[in-house]
Backbone as JSON Lines, residues from 0, in Angstrom:
{"i":0,"aa":"X","n":[0.85,-1.18,0.0],"ca":[0.0,0.0,0.0],"c":[0.9,1.24,0.0]}
{"i":1,"aa":"X","n":[0.56,2.19,-0.85],"ca":[1.34,3.41,-0.96],"c":[0.95,4.44,0.08]}
{"i":2,"aa":"X","n":[1.71,5.53,0.1],"ca":[1.47,6.56,1.11],"c":[0.1,7.22,0.91]}
{"i":3,"aa":"X","n":[-0.35,7.36,-0.33],"ca":[-1.65,7.99,-0.58],"c":[-2.76,7.14,0.04]}
{"i":4,"aa":"X","n":[-2.69,5.83,-0.19],"ca":[-3.7,4.94,0.39],"c":[-3.65,4.96,1.91]}
{"i":5,"aa":"X","n":[-2.45,4.99,2.47],"ca":[-2.29,5.04,3.92],"c":[-2.91,6.31,4.48]}
{"i":6,"aa":"X","n":[-2.64,7.45,3.85],"ca":[-3.2,8.72,4.31],"c":[-4.72,8.71,4.23]}
{"i":7,"aa":"X","n":[-5.25,8.14,3.14],"ca":[-6.71,8.09,3.0],"c":[-7.32,7.18,4.08]}
{"i":8,"aa":"X","n":[-6.66,6.05,4.37],"ca":[-7.17,5.16,5.41],"c":[-7.16,5.86,6.78]}
{"i":9,"aa":"X","n":[-6.08,6.55,7.07],"ca":[-5.98,7.25,8.36],"c":[-7.04,8.33,8.46]}
{"i":10,"aa":"X","n":[-7.33,9.0,7.34],"ca":[-8.28,10.12,7.37],"c":[-9.71,9.66,7.67]}
{"i":11,"aa":"X","n":[-9.96,8.36,7.59],"ca":[-11.3,7.85,7.87],"c":[-11.46,7.4,9.33]}
{"i":12,"aa":"X","n":[-10.4,7.49,10.12],"ca":[-10.49,7.08,11.52],"c":[-11.39,8.05,12.29]}
{"i":13,"aa":"X","n":[-12.22,7.49,13.14],"ca":[-13.2,8.3,13.87],"c":[-12.57,9.17,14.95]}
{"i":14,"aa":"X","n":[-11.36,8.84,15.39],"ca":[-10.7,9.61,16.46],"c":[-10.28,11.0,16.0]}
{"i":15,"aa":"X","n":[-10.16,11.19,14.69],"ca":[-9.68,12.46,14.17],"c":[-10.81,13.47,14.06]}
{"i":16,"aa":"X","n":[-10.47,14.73,14.3],"ca":[-11.5,15.76,14.11],"c":[-11.53,16.17,12.64]}
{"i":17,"aa":"X","n":[-12.49,17.03,12.29],"ca":[-12.68,17.41,10.89],"c":[-11.43,18.04,10.28]}
{"i":18,"aa":"X","n":[-10.76,18.9,11.05],"ca":[-9.58,19.58,10.54],"c":[-8.46,18.59,10.24]}
{"i":19,"aa":"X","n":[-8.28,17.61,11.13],"ca":[-7.23,16.61,10.91],"c":[-7.55,15.76,9.68]}
{"i":20,"aa":"X","n":[-8.81,15.36,9.54],"ca":[-9.21,14.56,8.37],"c":[-8.99,15.35,7.08]}
{"i":21,"aa":"X","n":[-9.39,16.62,7.11],"ca":[-9.21,17.48,5.94],"c":[-7.73,17.61,5.59]}
{"i":22,"aa":"X","n":[-6.89,17.83,6.61],"ca":[-5.45,17.97,6.38],"c":[-4.87,16.73,5.73]}
{"i":23,"aa":"X","n":[-5.25,15.56,6.22],"ca":[-4.73,14.32,5.65],"c":[-5.19,14.14,4.2]}
{"i":24,"aa":"X","n":[-6.43,14.49,3.92],"ca":[-6.9,14.38,2.53],"c":[-6.14,15.34,1.62]}
{"i":25,"aa":"X","n":[-5.84,16.54,2.11],"ca":[-5.09,17.5,1.31],"c":[-3.66,17.02,1.08]}
{"i":26,"aa":"X","n":[-3.06,16.41,2.1],"ca":[-1.71,15.87,1.96],"c":[-1.7,14.75,0.92]}
{"i":27,"aa":"X","n":[-2.73,13.88,0.98],"ca":[-2.82,12.79,0.0],"c":[-2.9,13.36,-1.42]}
{"i":28,"aa":"X","n":[-3.66,14.44,-1.58],"ca":[-3.75,15.07,-2.91],"c":[-2.41,15.64,-3.35]}
{"i":29,"aa":"X","n":[-1.66,16.22,-2.41],"ca":[-0.34,16.77,-2.73],"c":[0.61,15.66,-3.17]}
{"i":30,"aa":"X","n":[0.57,14.53,-2.47],"ca":[1.43,13.41,-2.83],"c":[1.05,12.88,-4.21]}
{"i":31,"aa":"X","n":[-0.25,12.78,-4.48],"ca":[-0.68,12.35,-5.81],"c":[-0.19,13.32,-6.88]}
{"i":32,"aa":"X","n":[-0.25,14.6,-6.59],"ca":[0.23,15.61,-7.55],"c":[1.73,15.45,-7.79]}
{"i":33,"aa":"X","n":[2.48,15.17,-6.72],"ca":[3.92,14.93,-6.86],"c":[4.17,13.72,-7.75]}
{"i":34,"aa":"X","n":[3.41,12.67,-7.52],"ca":[3.58,11.46,-8.33],"c":[3.32,11.76,-9.8]}
{"i":35,"aa":"X","n":[2.26,12.49,-10.07],"ca":[1.93,12.86,-11.46],"c":[3.02,13.74,-12.07]}
{"i":36,"aa":"X","n":[3.48,14.72,-11.29],"ca":[4.51,15.63,-11.8],"c":[5.8,14.88,-12.13]}
{"i":37,"aa":"X","n":[6.2,13.97,-11.27],"ca":[7.43,13.23,-11.52],"c":[7.27,12.28,-12.7]}
{"i":38,"aa":"X","n":[6.08,11.71,-12.86],"ca":[5.82,10.84,-14.0],"c":[5.9,11.63,-15.3]}
{"i":39,"aa":"X","n":[5.32,12.83,-15.29],"ca":[5.4,13.69,-16.48],"c":[6.83,14.15,-16.74]}
{"i":40,"aa":"X","n":[7.56,14.44,-15.69],"ca":[8.94,14.88,-15.81],"c":[9.8,13.8,-16.45]}
{"i":41,"aa":"X","n":[9.59,12.58,-16.02],"ca":[10.37,11.46,-16.55],"c":[9.95,11.14,-17.98]}
{"i":42,"aa":"X","n":[8.65,11.27,-18.26],"ca":[8.14,11.0,-19.6],"c":[7.72,9.55,-19.77]}
{"i":43,"aa":"X","n":[6.95,9.28,-20.85],"ca":[6.41,7.94,-21.05],"c":[7.48,6.87,-21.23]}
{"i":44,"aa":"X","n":[8.6,7.21,-21.84],"ca":[9.66,6.23,-22.04],"c":[10.75,6.32,-20.99]}
{"i":45,"aa":"X","n":[10.48,7.11,-19.95],"ca":[11.49,7.37,-18.93],"c":[11.68,6.23,-17.96]}
{"i":46,"aa":"X","n":[12.51,6.47,-17.02],"ca":[12.88,5.47,-16.04],"c":[11.92,5.55,-14.86]}
{"i":47,"aa":"X","n":[11.08,4.55,-14.71],"ca":[10.09,4.53,-13.63],"c":[10.76,4.44,-12.27]}
{"i":48,"aa":"X","n":[11.92,3.8,-12.2],"ca":[12.63,3.67,-10.93],"c":[13.06,5.04,-10.44]}
{"i":49,"aa":"X","n":[13.55,5.86,-11.36],"ca":[13.96,7.23,-11.0],"c":[12.76,8.02,-10.5]}
{"i":50,"aa":"X","n":[11.62,7.89,-11.18],"ca":[10.41,8.6,-10.76],"c":[9.99,8.15,-9.37]}
{"i":51,"aa":"X","n":[10.04,6.84,-9.11],"ca":[9.68,6.32,-7.79],"c":[10.63,6.84,-6.71]}
{"i":52,"aa":"X","n":[11.92,6.91,-7.05],"ca":[12.91,7.44,-6.09],"c":[12.64,8.91,-5.79]}
{"i":53,"aa":"X","n":[12.28,9.67,-6.81],"ca":[11.97,11.09,-6.62],"c":[10.73,11.25,-5.73]}
{"i":54,"aa":"X","n":[9.72,10.44,-5.97],"ca":[8.51,10.5,-5.15],"c":[8.84,10.12,-3.71]}
{"i":55,"aa":"X","n":[9.65,9.08,-3.52],"ca":[10.03,8.64,-2.17],"c":[10.78,9.74,-1.43]}
{"i":56,"aa":"X","n":[11.7,10.41,-2.11],"ca":[12.46,11.5,-1.48],"c":[11.54,12.67,-1.13]}
{"i":57,"aa":"X","n":[10.67,13.04,-2.05],"ca":[9.73,14.14,-1.78],"c":[8.78,13.77,-0.65]}
{"i":58,"aa":"X","n":[8.38,12.51,-0.59],"ca":[7.49,12.05,0.47],"c":[8.18,12.12,1.82]}
{"i":59,"aa":"X","n":[9.45,11.72,1.88],"ca":[10.21,11.81,3.13],"c":[10.29,13.26,3.61]}
{"i":60,"aa":"X","n":[10.58,14.15,2.68],"ca":[10.67,15.57,3.04],"c":[9.32,16.09,3.52]}
{"i":61,"aa":"X","n":[8.24,15.67,2.87],"ca":[6.9,16.07,3.27],"c":[6.58,15.56,4.66]}
{"i":62,"aa":"X","n":[6.96,14.31,4.95],"ca":[6.71,13.75,6.27],"c":[7.47,14.51,7.35]}
{"i":63,"aa":"X","n":[8.71,14.92,7.06],"ca":[9.49,15.7,8.03],"c":[8.83,17.05,8.31]}
{"i":64,"aa":"X","n":[8.35,17.69,7.25],"ca":[7.66,18.98,7.42],"c":[6.38,18.79,8.24]}
{"i":65,"aa":"X","n":[5.63,17.73,7.92],"ca":[4.39,17.46,8.65],"c":[4.66,17.19,10.12]}
{"i":66,"aa":"X","n":[5.7,16.41,10.4],"ca":[6.03,16.11,11.79],"c":[6.36,17.39,12.55]}
{"i":67,"aa":"X","n":[7.09,18.27,11.9],"ca":[7.45,19.55,12.52],"c":[6.2,20.39,12.8]}
{"i":68,"aa":"X","n":[5.3,20.46,11.82],"ca":[4.08,21.24,12.0],"c":[3.18,20.61,13.07]}
{"i":69,"aa":"X","n":[3.13,19.28,13.1],"ca":[2.32,18.61,14.1],"c":[2.84,18.94,15.49]}
{"i":70,"aa":"X","n":[4.17,18.86,15.67],"ca":[4.76,19.15,16.98],"c":[4.48,20.59,17.4]}
{"i":71,"aa":"X","n":[4.59,21.52,16.46],"ca":[4.28,22.92,16.76],"c":[2.84,23.07,17.22]}
{"i":72,"aa":"X","n":[1.92,22.43,16.51],"ca":[0.5,22.49,16.88],"c":[0.23,21.84,18.23]}
{"i":73,"aa":"X","n":[0.89,20.73,18.49],"ca":[0.72,20.04,19.78],"c":[1.21,20.91,20.92]}
{"i":74,"aa":"X","n":[2.37,21.52,20.75],"ca":[2.91,22.4,21.79],"c":[1.98,23.59,22.04]}
{"i":75,"aa":"X","n":[1.44,24.16,20.96],"ca":[0.52,25.28,21.11],"c":[-0.76,24.85,21.82]}
{"i":76,"aa":"X","n":[-1.25,23.65,21.52],"ca":[-2.46,23.18,22.19],"c":[-2.22,22.96,23.68]}
{"i":77,"aa":"X","n":[-1.02,22.49,24.04],"ca":[-0.7,22.36,25.46],"c":[-0.76,23.72,26.15]}
{"i":78,"aa":"X","n":[-0.21,24.72,25.49],"ca":[-0.22,26.07,26.06],"c":[-1.64,26.6,26.21]}
{"i":79,"aa":"X","n":[-2.49,26.32,25.22],"ca":[-3.86,26.83,25.25],"c":[-4.68,26.21,26.38]}
{"i":80,"aa":"X","n":[-4.42,24.95,26.7],"ca":[-5.23,24.26,27.71],"c":[-4.56,24.2,29.08]}
{"i":81,"aa":"X","n":[-3.42,24.87,29.22],"ca":[-2.75,24.9,30.53],"c":[-3.56,25.76,31.49]}
{"i":82,"aa":"X","n":[-3.44,25.43,32.76],"ca":[-4.16,26.19,33.78],"c":[-3.17,26.58,34.88]}
{"i":83,"aa":"X","n":[-3.52,27.63,35.61],"ca":[-2.64,28.19,36.63],"c":[-3.06,27.75,38.03]}
{"i":84,"aa":"X","n":[-2.05,27.52,38.87],"ca":[-2.28,27.31,40.3],"c":[-1.02,27.78,41.03]}
{"i":85,"aa":"X","n":[-1.2,28.7,41.93],"ca":[-0.09,29.22,42.74],"c":[1.1,29.66,41.9]}
{"i":86,"aa":"X","n":[0.81,30.33,40.78],"ca":[1.87,30.88,39.95],"c":[2.56,29.88,39.04]}
{"i":87,"aa":"X","n":[2.05,28.66,38.95],"ca":[2.64,27.63,38.09],"c":[1.58,27.16,37.1]}
{"i":88,"aa":"X","n":[1.99,26.96,35.83],"ca":[1.05,26.45,34.83],"c":[1.13,24.93,34.79]}
{"i":89,"aa":"X","n":[-0.06,24.3,34.76],"ca":[-0.17,22.85,34.71],"c":[-0.97,22.44,33.48]}
{"i":90,"aa":"X","n":[-0.78,21.18,33.07],"ca":[-1.6,20.58,32.01],"c":[-2.17,19.28,32.57]}
{"i":91,"aa":"X","n":[-3.39,18.96,32.16],"ca":[-4.01,17.74,32.64],"c":[-4.4,17.83,34.11]}
{"i":92,"aa":"X","n":[-4.61,16.66,34.73],"ca":[-5.08,16.63,36.11],"c":[-4.13,15.9,37.04]}
{"i":93,"aa":"X","n":[-2.96,15.54,36.55],"ca":[-2.03,14.73,37.36],"c":[-0.83,15.52,37.88]}
{"i":94,"aa":"X","n":[-0.88,16.83,37.8],"ca":[0.2,17.64,38.36],"c":[1.38,17.86,37.44]}
{"i":95,"aa":"X","n":[1.24,17.59,36.17],"ca":[2.33,17.82,35.22],"c":[2.39,19.3,34.89]}
{"i":96,"aa":"X","n":[3.56,19.88,35.05],"ca":[3.7,21.29,34.72],"c":[3.77,21.48,33.21]}
{"i":97,"aa":"X","n":[3.41,22.66,32.76],"ca":[3.48,22.97,31.34],"c":[4.92,22.84,30.85]}
{"i":98,"aa":"X","n":[5.86,23.33,31.64],"ca":[7.27,23.26,31.26],"c":[7.7,21.81,31.02]}
{"i":99,"aa":"X","n":[7.34,20.92,31.92],"ca":[7.7,19.5,31.79],"c":[7.0,18.87,30.58]}
{"i":100,"aa":"X","n":[5.74,19.2,30.37],"ca":[5.0,18.65,29.23],"c":[5.62,19.1,27.9]}
{"i":101,"aa":"X","n":[6.03,20.37,27.82],"ca":[6.66,20.87,26.61],"c":[8.02,20.2,26.37]}
{"i":102,"aa":"X","n":[8.77,19.96,27.45],"ca":[10.04,19.25,27.32],"c":[9.81,17.82,26.84]}
{"i":103,"aa":"X","n":[8.82,17.14,27.41],"ca":[8.51,15.76,27.01],"c":[8.07,15.7,25.55]}
{"i":104,"aa":"X","n":[7.31,16.69,25.12],"ca":[6.83,16.72,23.74],"c":[7.99,16.91,22.76]}
{"i":105,"aa":"X","n":[8.99,17.66,23.17],"ca":[10.13,17.94,22.29],"c":[11.12,16.78,22.23]}
{"i":106,"aa":"X","n":[11.08,15.89,23.23],"ca":[12.02,14.76,23.29],"c":[11.24,13.44,23.37]}
{"i":107,"aa":"X","n":[10.72,12.99,22.21],"ca":[9.9,11.76,22.24],"c":[10.71,10.52,22.59]}
């Protein structure tokens, strides 16, 4: 199964909200566009292996960008839902400080 099929399968999971599902569908469309562009670039008599390698490299780069954006969004959501007690910001209900949660998020 290719990355486009994987993204489409993930976008149908019920745990995701509308924005996440939409984002995954848009990413799948971008990957399909990359595949088409590389196929056209190589041409009908071109080397399919080269086209596949180009798609794989572009997909890796896209995944790195997505991971970075996801982490940024996750960190921002932690900040938005943090609450204050005695001058310290906490997240959740188990006494985890915002500072510790942000550190944990940055070092998986």
